Structure formats: C-alpha cells, structure tokens
C-alpha positions as CSV (number, residue, x, y, z in Angstrom):
1,M,12.1,-7.9,-2.5
2,P,9.5,-5.8,-0.4
3,I,7.1,-3.4,-2.5
4,Y,6.7,-0.1,-0.8
5,Q,3.9,2.4,-1.6
6,Y,4.6,6.0,-2.5
7,Y,2.2,9.0,-3.2
8,E,3.3,11.9,-5.4
9,I,2.9,15.4,-4.0
10,F,1.9,17.8,-6.7
11,P,2.9,21.5,-6.8
12,D,-0.4,22.7,-5.4
13,G,0.1,20.5,-2.4
14,S,-2.4,17.8,-3.2
15,E,-1.5,14.1,-3.1
16,G,-1.8,11.9,-6.1
17,E,-2.7,8.1,-6.1
18,P,-0.3,5.6,-4.4
19,F,2.0,3.9,-6.6
20,D,4.2,0.6,-5.9
21,V,7.9,0.5,-6.1
22,S,9.9,-2.8,-5.5
23,Q,13.0,-1.9,-3.4
24,K,15.6,-3.8,-1.4
25,I,15.3,-3.1,2.4
26,N,18.6,-1.5,2.6
27,E,17.8,1.0,-0.3
28,P,17.2,4.7,0.7
29,T,13.7,5.8,0.6
30,L,12.8,7.7,-2.7
31,K,12.6,11.5,-2.6
32,V,11.2,12.3,-6.0
33,H,8.9,10.7,-8.5
34,P,10.9,8.7,-11.0
35,I,8.9,10.1,-14.0
36,T,7.7,13.6,-13.2
37,G,10.4,14.7,-10.6
38,N,7.8,15.9,-8.2
39,P,8.3,15.2,-4.5
40,I,6.9,12.0,-3.1
41,K,6.2,10.6,0.5
42,K,6.1,6.9,1.6
43,Y,2.8,5.6,2.0
44,F,2.2,3.5,5.3
45,S,-0.5,0.9,5.2
46,A,-1.4,-2.3,7.0
47,P,0.6,-5.4,5.6
48,S,-1.6,-7.7,3.5
49,I,-1.7,-10.9,5.4
50,N,-4.5,-13.6,4.3
51,T,-5.9,-15.1,7.3
52,Q,-9.1,-16.3,5.4
53,Y,-7.4,-19.7,4.5
54,S,-5.8,-22.2,6.8
55,D,-4.9,-26.1,6.6
56,K,-7.5,-26.7,9.3
57,K,-10.1,-25.0,7.4
58,T,-9.3,-26.6,4.2
59,K,-9.3,-30.0,5.9
60,K,-12.7,-29.5,7.3
61,Q,-14.1,-28.2,4.0
62,L,-12.8,-31.3,2.1
63,D,-14.1,-33.7,4.9
64,P,-16.3,-36.5,3.2
65,S,-19.4,-35.7,5.4
66,N,-19.2,-32.0,4.5
67,L,-18.9,-32.7,0.8
68,Q,-21.8,-34.9,1.0
69,Q,-23.9,-32.4,2.9
70,Q,-22.8,-29.7,0.2
71,G,-24.1,-32.3,-2.6
72,F,-20.7,-33.3,-3.9
73,T,-19.6,-36.8,-4.7
74,Q,-16.0,-37.6,-3.8
75,Y,-13.9,-40.5,-5.1
76,I,-10.7,-41.9,-3.6
77,K,-8.1,-43.7,-5.8
78,D,-7.1,-47.3,-4.8
79,K,-3.5,-47.4,-5.3
80,T,-3.1,-51.1,-5.9
81,S,-5.9,-51.3,-8.7
82,G,-6.0,-47.7,-10.0
83,K,-9.8,-47.6,-9.7
84,Y,-11.6,-44.7,-7.9
85,H,-14.1,-45.6,-5.1
86,K,-16.9,-43.5,-4.0
87,S,-16.1,-42.2,-0.5
88,A,-18.9,-39.5,-0.2
89,G,-22.2,-38.6,-1.9
90,T,-25.7,-39.8,-2.3
91,D,-26.4,-39.1,-5.9
92,P,-27.9,-42.4,-7.5
93,R,-26.6,-41.4,-10.9
94,A,-23.0,-41.4,-9.6
95,P,-21.3,-44.7,-10.0
96,N,-19.8,-46.6,-6.8
97,Q,-16.6,-47.3,-8.8
98,I,-14.7,-45.8,-11.8
99,D,-12.2,-47.6,-13.8
100,P,-10.1,-44.8,-15.7
101,K,-8.8,-47.5,-18.1
102,K,-12.5,-47.8,-19.4
103,L,-13.1,-44.1,-20.0
C-alpha cells in the first residue's frame, strides 16, 4: 500500500509539518486532518529510490583483490571438506586454512 504525505493547514493559513498516511491507490484523497479536523493538502515530493547500491557495485566491492587492497582477509568454504581456505589477504597472522570443527 502506498504511503502519501499530507500537511495540515492551520486557521491562520500557515502550513504544518508533513505527515504520512498509508492508503490504497483507489481511496480518495483526504480533505481533513484525522485528529484535529483542520483542512489538509497532499504533499507532493520526489519518490525515494535508492540508486546507491547495485549488484554490480556489490560484486566489485567483494572482489578478492579489492578486499585485499582494503586490508581484509577473505575465506572461501570448501564444500567437500567443510574447511575455509584463504582467498584474499596478506596478514601473516591470518591462517591459510580454518577447520570449524577445531574451533
């Protein structure tokens, strides 16, 4: 269900803060504030679409060469043995292999 924004119009003609109302698309536009009874108007704003994240960008960030460049160590699980093998990272303290059964 879409969320619409409205703002209250006070008796002196000033506008109040916008507030959100969850309504079905086919419901009529509200005319009065549900609590105060003052007239209200629909507040039109740009839709909120997140373009900061994408599959391509995430894949690039999780690439072993990028992780190593950022100072992280990455392990990949071997499906047959269940052990984890180092795939990225240069920290000498990080083991080359981790056996979860021994943890």
